[in-house]
C-alpha positions as CSV (number, residue, x, y, z in Angstrom):
1,M,65.9,33.7,-76.4
2,F,62.3,32.8,-78.4
3,D,60.8,36.5,-78.2
4,F,57.5,36.3,-79.4
5,L,56.3,39.9,-78.8
6,T,58.4,43.5,-78.7
7,L,55.7,44.4,-76.0
8,K,56.9,43.1,-73.0
9,P,54.0,44.0,-70.1
10,Q,54.9,41.9,-67.1
11,A,54.7,38.1,-67.1
12,F,54.6,35.8,-64.8
13,G,56.6,32.5,-64.2
14,L,55.8,29.1,-65.6
15,D,57.8,26.7,-65.5
16,I,56.5,23.4,-67.0
17,S,58.2,19.6,-66.8
18,D,56.9,15.9,-67.0
19,L,55.2,15.4,-63.8
20,S,54.7,18.9,-62.0
21,I,53.8,22.8,-63.0
22,K,54.9,25.8,-61.2
23,V,53.9,29.4,-60.9
24,A,56.1,32.1,-59.1
25,R,55.3,36.3,-60.1
26,L,56.8,38.6,-59.0
27,K,56.2,42.3,-57.9
28,K,58.3,45.6,-57.9
29,R,58.0,47.9,-55.3
30,G,60.8,50.5,-54.3
31,G,63.5,48.9,-56.5
32,R,62.8,45.8,-54.2
33,Y,61.2,42.4,-55.7
34,R,58.5,40.7,-53.8
35,L,57.0,37.6,-54.2
36,A,53.0,37.6,-54.9
37,S,52.0,34.4,-56.0
38,F,52.6,30.9,-56.6
39,G,51.8,27.5,-56.8
40,E,52.9,23.9,-57.5
41,F,50.4,21.5,-60.1
42,P,50.9,17.8,-60.1
43,L,50.5,16.7,-63.2
44,Q,49.5,12.6,-64.1
45,Q,52.3,10.6,-65.9
46,G,51.5,10.4,-68.8
47,I,50.5,14.2,-69.6
48,I,54.1,15.2,-70.5
49,E,56.7,12.1,-71.4
50,N,60.1,13.2,-72.2
51,G,59.1,17.1,-72.4
52,E,57.0,15.9,-75.1
53,I,52.8,17.2,-74.6
54,K,51.1,13.7,-75.0
55,K,47.6,14.8,-73.8
56,E,46.9,18.1,-74.7
57,E,43.0,18.9,-73.0
58,A,44.1,17.2,-70.0
59,L,47.3,20.0,-70.3
60,I,45.3,22.6,-71.0
61,D,42.4,22.4,-68.4
62,I,45.8,22.3,-65.8
63,L,47.0,25.3,-67.1
64,G,43.7,26.9,-67.5
65,N,42.6,27.1,-63.6
66,L,46.8,28.3,-63.2
67,Q,45.2,31.9,-62.1
68,K,42.1,30.0,-59.5
69,H,44.2,28.2,-57.5
70,T,48.0,30.1,-57.1
71,K,48.6,31.0,-53.6
72,G,49.1,34.5,-52.3
73,T,47.7,37.9,-54.4
74,R,45.5,36.7,-57.2
75,L,47.3,36.4,-60.6
76,D,46.7,39.1,-61.8
77,T,48.1,38.5,-65.8
78,A,47.4,36.4,-68.3
79,Y,50.8,36.9,-69.8
80,V,53.5,34.7,-69.2
81,I,57.6,33.5,-69.8
82,A,57.6,29.7,-69.6
83,S,60.1,26.5,-69.5
84,L,61.2,24.2,-72.1
85,P,61.8,20.9,-71.4
86,E,66.0,20.5,-71.2
87,E,66.4,17.3,-72.4
88,K,64.9,18.4,-76.3
89,A,67.0,21.6,-76.0
90,F,70.6,22.2,-77.6
91,L,72.8,25.4,-76.2
92,Q,76.3,25.5,-76.8
93,V,79.3,28.3,-77.4
94,I,80.8,28.6,-80.4
95,Q,83.2,30.5,-82.2
96,L,82.9,32.7,-85.0
97,P,85.8,35.1,-86.7
98,L,85.4,38.8,-85.9
99,M,82.6,40.4,-87.9
100,K,80.0,42.8,-88.7
101,K,76.6,42.8,-86.4
102,E,74.6,42.6,-89.6
103,E,76.5,39.7,-90.8
104,L,75.8,38.0,-87.3
105,K,72.6,36.3,-87.8
106,Q,73.5,34.7,-91.2
107,A,76.7,33.7,-90.2
108,V,75.4,32.1,-86.5
109,L,73.2,29.8,-89.0
110,V,75.2,28.4,-91.1
111,E,77.6,27.2,-88.5
112,A,74.7,25.8,-87.1
113,E,74.4,23.2,-88.9
114,N,77.6,21.7,-88.3
115,Y,76.8,22.2,-84.2
116,I,72.8,21.3,-83.8
117,P,72.1,17.3,-83.9
118,Y,69.0,17.9,-86.2
119,S,68.1,20.0,-88.8
120,V,68.4,23.7,-89.2
121,E,64.8,23.2,-91.3
122,T,63.5,21.5,-88.5
123,V,64.6,23.3,-85.2
124,Y,63.9,27.4,-84.0
125,I,67.2,28.6,-83.4
126,D,68.2,31.2,-81.3
127,Y,71.4,33.4,-80.4
128,A,73.4,35.8,-78.2
129,L,76.9,37.4,-78.7
130,L,78.8,37.4,-75.9
131,P,81.6,40.1,-74.1
132,L,84.9,39.7,-75.7
133,A,87.6,37.5,-73.9
134,P,90.4,39.4,-72.7
135,N,93.3,37.4,-74.5
136,N,91.4,36.2,-77.2
137,S,89.7,39.0,-79.4
138,N,90.5,37.0,-83.0
139,H,87.1,35.4,-82.3
140,L,83.4,36.1,-81.3
141,D,81.8,33.4,-79.2
142,V,78.3,33.0,-79.4
143,L,75.6,31.3,-76.6
144,L,73.6,29.2,-79.6
145,A,70.1,27.8,-78.5
146,S,67.7,25.1,-80.4
147,L,64.8,23.2,-80.2
148,P,62.8,22.1,-83.0
149,R,60.0,23.3,-83.5
150,E,57.0,20.4,-82.4
151,I,58.2,21.0,-79.8
152,V,58.1,24.5,-79.7
153,D,55.0,25.1,-81.0
154,S,53.1,22.4,-79.2
155,Y,53.7,24.2,-75.9
156,V,52.6,27.7,-77.6
157,A,49.3,25.8,-78.8
158,A,48.5,24.7,-75.5
159,L,49.0,27.8,-73.6
160,R,46.7,29.8,-76.0
161,K,44.3,27.5,-76.1
162,A,44.3,28.5,-72.1
163,R,44.1,31.6,-73.0
164,L,47.9,32.2,-71.6
165,T,49.9,34.6,-74.0
166,P,53.5,33.4,-74.0
167,L,55.6,36.6,-73.9
168,A,59.2,34.1,-74.3
169,F,60.3,30.7,-74.0
170,E,63.2,29.8,-72.6
171,I,65.5,26.3,-71.8
172,E,65.6,26.2,-68.0
173,S,69.0,26.2,-67.4
174,L,69.3,30.1,-68.6
175,A,65.9,30.7,-65.6
176,I,67.8,28.9,-63.0
177,A,71.1,30.9,-63.6
178,R,69.4,33.7,-63.7
179,A,68.0,32.7,-60.4
180,L,71.3,31.5,-58.4
181,I,74.0,33.6,-60.3
182,K,73.9,36.7,-58.0
183,K,73.8,39.7,-60.1
184,E,74.1,36.7,-63.0
185,T,77.8,37.3,-62.8
186,I,80.7,35.4,-61.2
187,P,84.4,36.3,-60.6
188,Y,84.7,31.6,-61.8
189,P,83.4,28.9,-63.5
190,Y,80.5,27.1,-61.3
191,L,78.4,24.1,-61.7
192,L,74.9,23.8,-61.7
193,I,72.8,21.3,-61.1
194,D,69.6,20.3,-60.8
195,V,67.9,17.6,-59.4
196,G,64.3,17.2,-60.8
197,A,61.6,14.5,-60.1
198,T,62.6,13.1,-64.0
199,R,65.9,14.0,-64.3
200,A,69.3,15.5,-63.4
201,S,70.4,19.4,-65.5
202,F,74.2,19.8,-65.9
203,S,75.1,24.1,-66.7
204,V,78.5,25.6,-66.6
205,F,78.1,29.3,-66.1
206,A,81.2,31.3,-66.3
207,G,81.5,35.1,-66.4
208,S,77.7,35.8,-67.0
209,S,76.5,33.7,-69.6
210,L,76.3,29.9,-69.2
211,K,78.4,27.8,-71.8
212,F,77.1,24.5,-72.1
213,T,74.4,22.5,-70.8
214,S,72.9,18.2,-70.8
215,S,70.7,16.6,-68.7
216,I,71.1,13.0,-68.3
217,P,67.9,10.4,-66.6
218,I,69.1,10.5,-63.2
219,S,66.9,11.6,-60.4
220,A,65.3,12.6,-57.1
221,V,62.6,9.6,-58.5
222,Q,65.6,6.9,-58.6
223,F,66.8,7.8,-55.1
224,T,63.3,7.0,-53.5
225,R,63.2,3.8,-55.9
226,A,66.3,2.9,-55.0
227,I,65.6,2.8,-51.3
228,A,62.1,1.2,-51.3
229,K,64.1,-1.5,-53.7
230,S,66.6,-2.2,-50.4
231,F,64.0,-1.4,-47.9
232,A,61.1,-3.6,-49.9
233,V,58.3,-1.0,-48.8
234,D,56.4,1.2,-51.2
235,E,57.7,5.0,-52.7
236,K,55.4,6.7,-50.6
237,E,57.0,5.0,-47.2
238,A,60.4,5.1,-49.0
239,E,60.6,8.9,-49.2
240,E,59.3,9.3,-45.6
241,I,63.0,6.8,-45.4
242,K,64.6,9.3,-47.5
243,K,64.0,12.5,-46.0
244,R,64.7,11.3,-42.4
245,Y,68.0,9.4,-43.2
246,G,69.2,10.9,-45.8
247,L,73.2,10.6,-46.0
248,S,73.8,11.6,-42.9
249,A,73.2,8.6,-40.8
250,K,75.3,6.2,-41.7
251,D,76.1,5.3,-38.1
252,H,72.3,4.2,-37.4
253,P,71.8,1.0,-39.3
254,D,68.9,2.1,-41.4
255,G,71.1,5.1,-42.3
256,K,73.8,3.3,-43.8
257,R,71.2,1.0,-45.3
258,V,69.7,3.9,-46.9
259,F,73.2,5.1,-47.5
260,D,74.1,2.0,-49.3
261,A,71.7,1.6,-51.2
262,L,72.1,5.6,-53.0
263,V,75.6,4.7,-53.7
264,P,75.1,3.2,-57.2
265,V,72.7,6.0,-58.3
266,L,74.7,8.3,-57.0
267,T,78.2,6.8,-58.2
268,D,76.7,7.3,-62.0
269,L,75.9,10.7,-60.6
270,V,79.0,11.8,-59.8
271,E,80.7,10.2,-63.3
272,Q,78.6,11.9,-65.6
273,M,79.4,15.2,-63.2
274,E,82.9,14.7,-63.6
275,K,82.6,14.0,-67.5
276,Y,81.1,16.7,-67.8
277,I,83.1,18.8,-65.7
278,D,86.0,17.4,-68.0
279,Y,84.7,18.5,-71.3
280,Y,84.1,22.0,-70.2
281,E,87.8,22.7,-68.5
282,S,89.4,21.3,-71.9
283,H,87.3,24.0,-73.8
284,A,87.8,26.9,-72.2
285,K,91.6,26.3,-72.7
286,N,91.1,27.5,-76.0
287,G,88.8,30.5,-75.2
288,Y,86.0,29.2,-74.2
289,S,85.4,31.5,-71.6
290,S,85.3,34.9,-70.7
291,V,86.7,34.1,-67.8
292,K,90.3,33.9,-66.2
293,E,90.5,30.3,-65.1
294,G,88.7,27.9,-66.8
295,K,88.0,25.2,-64.0
296,I,84.9,25.4,-62.5
297,K,85.7,26.0,-58.8
298,K,82.1,25.9,-57.1
299,V,78.9,23.3,-57.8
300,L,75.2,25.1,-56.9
301,L,72.2,22.4,-56.6
302,C,68.7,22.6,-57.1
303,G,65.7,20.7,-57.3
304,G,63.6,18.9,-55.3
305,G,66.8,16.1,-55.3
306,A,69.2,18.4,-53.9
307,V,67.9,18.4,-50.3
308,L,69.0,15.3,-49.8
309,R,70.5,15.4,-46.0
310,G,73.6,15.4,-46.6
311,F,74.0,15.5,-50.8
312,P,76.5,18.5,-51.0
313,E,79.0,17.4,-48.3
314,F,78.9,13.4,-50.6
315,L,79.6,15.6,-53.9
316,S,82.2,17.4,-52.4
317,Q,83.7,14.8,-51.1
318,Q,83.8,13.1,-54.9
319,L,84.3,15.5,-56.2
320,R,86.8,17.6,-54.5
321,I,85.3,21.0,-55.4
322,D,82.7,23.1,-52.8
323,V,79.3,22.0,-53.1
324,E,76.4,24.2,-51.7
325,L,72.5,24.5,-52.3
326,G,71.7,26.8,-54.4
327,N,69.7,30.2,-53.4
328,P,66.8,30.6,-55.1
329,W,66.4,34.9,-54.2
330,A,70.0,35.3,-54.9
331,N,68.5,38.2,-57.0
332,I,65.2,38.8,-55.0
333,L,65.3,39.2,-51.4
334,P,68.4,41.3,-49.4
335,E,71.9,40.0,-49.5
336,V,71.7,37.5,-46.5
337,T,67.9,36.2,-46.8
338,R,66.9,33.2,-48.1
339,E,63.4,32.7,-47.3
340,V,60.5,34.1,-47.7
341,P,57.3,33.0,-45.3
342,Q,55.4,31.9,-48.1
343,I,57.8,29.2,-49.2
344,P,59.8,27.6,-46.7
345,Y,64.1,27.5,-48.1
346,E,64.1,23.4,-48.6
347,E,60.6,23.9,-50.6
348,S,61.7,26.7,-52.7
349,L,64.8,25.1,-54.2
350,R,62.3,23.4,-56.5
351,Y,61.4,26.3,-56.9
352,V,65.0,28.0,-59.1
353,T,63.6,27.5,-62.8
354,A,60.1,29.3,-62.0
355,L,61.8,32.6,-59.9
356,G,64.1,32.7,-62.6
357,L,61.6,33.0,-65.6
358,A,59.6,35.7,-62.8
359,I,62.3,37.6,-62.8
360,R,62.3,37.7,-66.4
361,G,58.6,38.3,-66.4
362,V,59.7,41.8,-64.6
363,Q,63.2,42.7,-65.8
364,S,61.8,42.8,-69.8
365,S,58.4,44.6,-68.7
366,R,57.5,47.9,-69.9
367,E,55.3,49.1,-67.4
């Protein structure tokens, strides 16, 4: 989505969020991918806020030095597939009457006005035609995506000023699905949850495509702050306490204290998850999904906040659904492999978006 060039040289994945930039560069050899370059670069608070670039020069300075400071082999391309902020995006499946392919673009633009929470003149719109549902061949399912023009244009400008060439931009959830869903096809719907430093993003993937996404201000930082308040310590020490006990040490006095401190935040998260699960499943009954059954049967977690000990088990117990940590390498490494020597598995959960973008950077190239 949001392509800028028709000729596609190889590109690296660039995940830009409020508090960090992550880079991943894949190369293909003998039909397999390998991780060539990677890196994580912290952003000072205030450079990007809620997905909006506030201090362009500071961002450009960091972007302009990525090639010097990545790990692995030297980053050998200035072409990028970059993420766009989930909290600024609109993505949803819409239904249209059956029509000819050449009529679809105009129909999408007209129908978009009924869905997008902005004036269509102020947004970039992209769409993808989804496979026909087996029992609902009387309409078309179209994945509609949009972002405010001023947001996209600001990212384009910053990258170009840093002497990087954006080949395409992509909403984070699309990249996450490409990384976590094996061969990007599943027999029943999954809920994908990215627990980041400043927010959690939800997306439902069914059949071979995303169905909708959303974002809420519940984050790994909130977990840490809840512990800091309970223990009356600073956030650095609270982070260590969080790592030590997680949700799996309730038999220990401090572990119980951590659990009790996190319950209010986690309860809020569970309630939001239940709301989005109900929303999707109610729409799936109306032919929203191309899979046979609309019920979500699995939740995959990723992001830095997903590594909280006991987190998948807690969510599974609350939701009564199978919950597990995702495999960022599902479409990169052989079947049973979940990490590479350069990046331990738990650390790689922070790189899911960058890896999904990097896969596209290799898949779509014509070199």
